[in-house]
C-alpha positions in Angstrom: 90.7 90.6 47.4 89.0 89.7 50.4 87.1 86.8 51.0 85.1 84.3 53.5 86.1 80.6 53.1 89.7 81.9 53.3 90.9 80.6 56.9 93.2 82.7 59.5 97.0 82.3 58.2 98.8 79.9 61.3 101.4 82.7 61.0 102.3 82.6 65.0 105.5 81.5 66.0 106.7 80.1 69.8 108.4 83.4 70.4 105.5 85.4 69.0 103.1 83.9 71.4 105.2 83.3 74.1 106.2 87.2 74.1 103.1 88.0 73.3 102.3 86.4 76.5 105.1 87.8 78.6 104.3 91.4 77.5 100.1 91.4 78.0 101.3 91.7 81.1 103.6 95.1 81.2 101.4 98.2 80.2 98.9 100.7 81.2 97.8 98.9 83.8 102.1 98.2 85.2 103.3 101.4 84.6 100.3 104.6 84.6 97.6 102.6 86.9 99.8 101.7 89.4 100.2 105.1 90.7 96.1 104.4 91.1 96.2 101.0 93.5 99.4 102.6 95.5 97.7 105.0 96.6 93.9 103.3 97.4 96.4 100.5 99.5 100.0 101.1 99.7 103.0 99.2 100.0 100.3 96.5 100.2 99.6 96.3 97.1 102.3 94.2 96.7 100.2 91.8 98.2 96.9 92.9 96.6 99.1 92.1 92.9 99.9 88.4 94.5 96.4 87.5 95.2 95.3 88.8 92.2 97.4 87.2 89.4 97.3 84.2 91.6 93.3 84.2 90.3 94.3 85.3 86.9 97.0 81.7 87.0 93.8 80.1 87.4 91.9 81.7 84.8 94.4 81.6 82.4 95.3 77.8 83.3 91.2 77.3 82.6 91.0 78.8 79.2 94.9 76.8 78.4 93.0 73.6 79.5 90.0 74.7 76.6 92.4 75.7 74.2 95.2 72.8 74.0 91.7 70.7 73.8 90.0 72.9 71.1 92.1 75.5 69.5 89.7 78.3 68.2 90.0 81.5 66.8 86.7 82.3 68.8 88.8 81.1 71.8 86.8 82.1 75.2 83.4 83.4 72.9 83.0 80.1 71.1 83.6 77.7 74.7 80.6 80.2 76.6 78.5 79.2 74.2 79.2 75.1 73.8 79.5 74.7 77.2 77.1 77.0 78.7 75.0 78.4 75.7 74.7 80.7 72.7 73.8 83.6 75.2 76.2 83.2 77.1 78.4 82.8 74.6 77.2 85.8 72.5 77.7 88.3 75.9 81.0 87.0 76.7 82.3 87.4 73.1 80.6 90.9 72.1 82.3 91.8 76.1 85.4 91.1 75.4 85.6 92.6 71.9 83.5 95.9 74.1 87.0 95.6 76.9 89.1 95.4 74.2 88.2 99.2 72.7 87.6 100.4 76.1 91.4 98.9 77.0 93.0 100.3 74.0 90.9 103.7 75.0 92.7 103.2 78.2 96.4 102.9 77.0 96.2 105.6 74.2 95.3 107.9 77.1 97.9 106.8 79.4 99.7 107.2 75.1 98.9 111.1 75.6 100.1 111.4 79.3 103.7 109.8 78.4 104.1 111.7 75.3 103.1 115.3 77.4 106.7 114.2 79.7 108.6 116.0 76.6 106.0 118.0 74.7 103.9 119.7 77.0 102.3 122.0 74.9 100.9 119.9 72.1 97.1 118.7 72.3 97.4 115.1 73.4 95.2 114.1 71.3 97.3 114.2 68.0 99.9 111.5 69.5 97.0 109.0 69.6 95.6 109.1 66.4 99.4 109.0 64.9 99.6 106.0 67.1 95.9 104.5 65.7 96.5 104.7 62.2 99.7 103.4 62.5 99.2 100.4 64.2 96.1 99.6 62.6 97.9 99.4 59.1 100.4 96.7 61.2 97.4 94.6 61.7 96.2 94.6 58.8 98.5 93.5 56.8 99.2 89.5 58.4 99.4 88.0 61.5 103.1 87.6 60.9 103.7 91.3 61.5 101.4 91.8 64.3 103.7 88.7 66.0 106.7 90.3 64.9 105.9 93.7 65.6 104.0 92.4 69.2 107.7 90.6 69.7 110.1 93.6 69.9 107.7 95.9 71.2 107.4 93.1 74.4 111.3 92.3 74.3 112.3 96.3 75.3 109.4 96.6 77.7 110.6 92.9 79.7 114.5 93.9 78.8 113.6 97.7 80.5 111.6 96.0 83.7 115.0 93.8 84.8 116.8 96.8 84.5 114.9 99.4 86.4 115.0 96.4 89.0 119.0 96.2 88.8 119.2 100.1 88.8 117.1 101.0 91.1 118.5 98.0 93.3 121.6 99.9 92.5 120.8 103.2 94.2 119.4 101.2 97.3 122.3 99.8 98.1 124.7 101.3 96.6 124.0 105.0 96.8 123.6 105.0 93.0 121.8 109.0 93.4 122.2 112.0 91.3 120.2 113.3 94.6 117.2 115.3 94.7 116.3 115.5 98.3 114.1 112.3 99.3 115.4 109.0 101.4 115.6 105.9 99.7 115.6 102.3 102.0 113.6 99.7 101.6 112.3 101.1 105.0 110.3 102.8 102.9 107.8 100.3 102.7 106.8 99.6 106.5 107.8 103.6 108.0 105.6 105.4 106.5 102.1 104.6 108.4 102.9 100.5 107.9 102.8 98.0 105.5 98.4 98.6 105.3 98.8 102.3 106.1 95.1 102.2 105.3 94.1 99.3 106.6 92.3 96.3 105.9 89.6 98.3 103.5 92.3 100.1 101.5 93.6 96.8 100.9 90.9 95.2 100.0 89.6 98.6 97.5 93.2 98.4 95.9 91.5 94.8 93.6 89.2 97.1 91.7 91.8 98.7 90.0 94.7 95.5 90.4 93.2 93.6 88.5 92.6 96.0 86.1 96.4 95.7 85.9 96.5 91.7 84.7 93.7 92.4 81.6 94.6 91.3 78.9 96.5 88.1 79.6 93.2 86.1 77.5 95.0 87.0 74.4 96.6 84.2 75.1 93.5 82.0 74.3 92.9 84.2 71.0 96.0 83.7 69.9 95.4 79.5 69.6 94.1 80.1 66.8 96.6 81.6 64.5 99.2 79.2 66.8 101.3 76.6 64.6 101.8 74.4 68.0 99.1 75.1 70.2 99.1 72.7 72.6 102.8 73.2 73.7 103.3 77.1 73.2 99.7 77.8 75.1 101.3 75.4 78.4 104.2 77.5 78.0 102.8 81.1 77.6 100.4 80.3 80.8 102.9 79.0 83.3 105.3 81.6 82.3 102.5 84.2 85.1 103.2 82.9 88.1 107.3 84.6 87.4 106.1 87.5 85.4 103.5 88.9 88.5 106.6 88.7 90.7 108.7 90.0 88.4 107.3 92.4 86.6 104.6 93.8 89.6 106.0 92.6 93.1 109.5 93.3 92.6 109.3 96.0 90.2 107.0 98.5 92.6 108.7 97.1 95.8 111.8 98.7 94.0 109.4 101.8 92.9 107.9 102.6 96.6 111.4 102.0 98.3 113.1 104.3 96.3 110.3 106.8 97.5 107.5 107.0 100.0 104.7 105.8 98.8 102.7 108.4 99.6 105.2 110.3 96.9 104.1 108.4 93.8 101.6 110.9 91.5 99.6 110.6 89.1 100.4 112.9 85.9 102.6 111.0 83.9 104.1 107.7 84.9 105.5 106.9 88.5 108.1 104.7 87.1 109.8 108.1 85.3 108.6 110.5 88.2 110.7 108.9 90.4 113.7 108.5 88.5 113.1 112.1 87.4 112.5 113.2 91.1 115.7 111.5 91.5 118.2 113.6 89.2 118.5 110.6 86.8 117.2 112.4 83.8 118.5 110.5 81.4 117.2 107.5 83.0 113.7 108.9 83.4 114.1 110.5 79.6 114.6 106.3 78.7 112.1 105.5 80.6 109.8 107.5 79.1 110.4 105.7 75.9 109.8 102.6 77.0 106.7 103.5 78.7 105.4 104.7 75.2 106.6 101.3 73.7 104.6 99.6 76.5 101.5 101.4 75.6 101.7 100.9 71.8 102.2 96.9 72.5 99.0 97.3 74.3 97.2 99.1 71.5 98.8 96.2 69.4 97.7 93.0 71.4 94.2 94.8 71.6 93.4 95.6 68.2 94.4 91.8 67.0 92.9 90.4 69.6 89.4 92.2 69.3 89.5 91.2 65.6 89.8 87.7 65.5 87.3 87.4 68.6 84.6 89.3 66.2 85.1 87.3 63.2 85.2 83.6 65.5 82.0 85.0 66.8 80.6 86.1 62.9 81.4 81.9 62.4 79.2 81.4 65.1 76.2 84.0 63.6 76.6 86.3 66.1 77.9 88.3 64.2 77.8 90.1 60.9 79.1 87.4 58.4 80.9 90.3 56.8 82.7 90.2 59.5 84.1 87.0 58.4 86.1 88.0 55.0 89.8 87.4 55.0 92.6 89.7 53.2 94.8 87.4 50.8 97.4 87.3 53.8 94.3 85.6 56.4 93.3 89.0 57.6 89.9 89.2 59.0 90.1 93.1 58.0 86.9 94.4 58.4 86.8 93.7 62.5 90.4 95.5 62.4 89.3 98.7 60.7 86.3 98.5 62.8 88.3 98.6 66.1 90.4 101.5 64.3 87.3 103.5 63.9 85.9 103.0 67.6 89.6 103.7 69.0 89.0 107.3 66.9 86.2 107.8 69.6 89.2 108.0 72.5 90.9 110.3 70.3 87.5 112.8 70.5 87.0 111.4 74.4 91.3 112.7 75.3 90.5 115.9 73.4 86.8 116.9 75.4 87.5 115.5 78.2 91.6 114.9 79.0 91.6 115.1 83.0 89.0 112.8 83.5 89.4 109.7 81.6 92.0 106.9 82.1 89.8 106.6 85.7 86.8 106.1 83.9 87.8 104.2 81.0 90.5 102.0 83.5 87.1 101.1 85.8 84.7 99.8 83.2 87.8 97.8 81.6 88.0 96.7 85.1 83.8 95.3 85.0 84.4 93.8 81.0 87.3 91.9 81.8 86.4 91.1 85.0 83.0 89.9 83.4 84.8 87.4 80.8 87.0 86.0 83.3 83.6 84.9 84.8 82.5 83.1 81.8 86.0 81.1 81.8 85.7 80.1 84.7 82.4 78.7 84.4 82.6 77.3 80.8 85.5 74.8 82.3 83.9 74.1 85.2 80.7 73.3 83.3 83.3 71.7 80.3 84.6 69.4 83.0 80.8 68.4 84.2 80.4 66.8 81.1 83.5 65.0 80.8 84.0 61.2 80.5 86.2 59.7 83.2 88.0 58.6 79.7 88.6 62.1 78.5 89.8 64.2 81.5 92.2 61.7 81.8 93.1 62.5 77.7 93.5 66.4 78.4 96.6 67.2 77.2 97.4 70.7 79.7 94.5 69.6 83.0 93.8 72.8 85.5 95.8 72.2 89.0 93.6 71.7 92.1 90.6 70.8 90.3 86.9 72.1 91.9 88.5 74.0 94.6 91.1 76.3 93.2 88.7 77.6 89.8 85.4 77.8 92.6 87.4 80.2 94.6 88.7 82.0 91.4 85.4 82.2 90.6 84.0 83.7 94.1 86.8 85.8 94.1 86.1 87.5 90.7 82.2 88.1 91.5 83.7 89.9 94.7 85.7 92.2 92.3 82.8 92.8 90.9 81.2 93.8 93.8 83.9 96.0 95.0 83.1 98.2 92.0 79.5 99.9 93.6 82.1 100.7 96.9 83.7 103.7 95.2 81.6 106.6 93.9 85.3 107.4 91.1 84.1 103.3 89.5 80.0 102.6 90.8 79.8 104.1 86.8 81.6 100.8 85.7 78.5 99.1 87.5 76.1 101.1 85.6 78.0 100.7 82.6 78.2 97.2 82.7 74.6 96.9 83.7 73.6 98.6 80.5 75.6 97.1 78.1 74.6 93.8 79.1 70.4 94.5 78.5 71.2 95.8 75.5 73.5 92.3 74.2 70.4 90.6 76.3 68.1 92.6 73.9 70.3 92.7 70.8 70.7 88.8 71.0 66.9 87.8 71.7 65.5 90.2 68.5 68.0 89.5 66.5 70.4 86.6 66.7 68.3 83.9 68.3 65.4 84.5 65.7 68.6 84.5 62.5 70.0 81.8 64.4 67.2 79.2 64.8 66.3 80.4 61.0 69.3 78.3 59.5 70.6 74.7 59.7 73.0 73.8 62.2 76.4 74.1 61.6 75.1 76.7 58.7 77.1 80.1 60.2 80.9 78.4 60.7 81.2 76.2 57.5 85.2 76.9 58.4 84.9 76.7 62.6 86.2 73.1 62.1 89.4 74.7 60.3 90.2 76.4 62.9 90.2 73.7 65.1 92.9 71.7 63.2 96.5 73.2 64.5 98.8 72.8 62.0 100.7 69.4 61.5 98.3 67.5 63.1 96.3 65.5 60.4 
């Protein structure tokens, strides 16, 4: 029986949080979308991932500071409401939910492409429908079920990435290849038009795709509301960001572009699978296809979880229908999970109607939504810190580094990424969709949310929010 009085179950253990954080950076953006960024910048994309990763690290440090100080199921939606105002919190929360839906659509689209490696004649949408129903059902059980599934899926991805780097290095340095006629050398990083084959222009434009790859890492903040010990697990997860950017993106893509000239990294399937298949290593290609499918399933699993918890937190603050506060006996906001499943079914229809065009459109819209949320996180932290007394600042358990210079630089960078979307016809639609989305949210807030909040007594929207903010083990 569902209830509105229960609170979310704190079933996420440190290993769950750690692997959710690790796995959030390994998904469709790396295994499938990397071909788009490589085509835009060539080998210089390695530098783009380093710069983008540094900016995202600063975003997550800002989020980590707020999450450790006040863990909440609403996460950055709650923080934006507190520090920037109810309208900012409303747009942030719903834009994140929108982002998760869009990213999920990209993930399930890629999943259909991956399955085409084995079953080219089977309609893509059938695989998507099966994946949505299975993962949705798992998310309805309990947060522990979600955490366990994500732990094992992320473990598979991490082991595969490390194995891929080792295997690729063996091919490069020891010639362990089965042929295929391709020139295999580290020199591929600079011999095919140079490190910047499309100049600074192509390098800059690649950030529109590169930043999509990091989308979803902010789920670390959402997990704080259900972590057993957020004061330890959140900093540990965030601090792993620089290592995994270098390992999962820079080293992996360097190996990729050394095994084959960067121009030959195509888009008909995962570039990881394509390259090993073209080298004649069929068994490795088959194994990697299993891995990229696991990566897509993992991303869908995390997205359903994160969007559901964000909508639950918004319902607590009166920014979403009260029905979204209802929890199952296992402490799962079941209605928000059902809403996510229903939204993802739209992706099944889109893949049926326009299978060849959907990924780039979806990924560019997801980039807009992701960067908007990151901007709100940075601005929330900046405003929160300005309001703190020196004593409160000194008491912070996980303060951001180089404050405020680094946070201001990250904010400027995110605005620049937004502007970049306007310079390509393929991504310009993201700005149009984003602007329409924000206008619609503003209208809904003015006509429905603000009058309702004004009519309610203070604190009436979220009586359980206080319980959410107190981590297990603290009185």
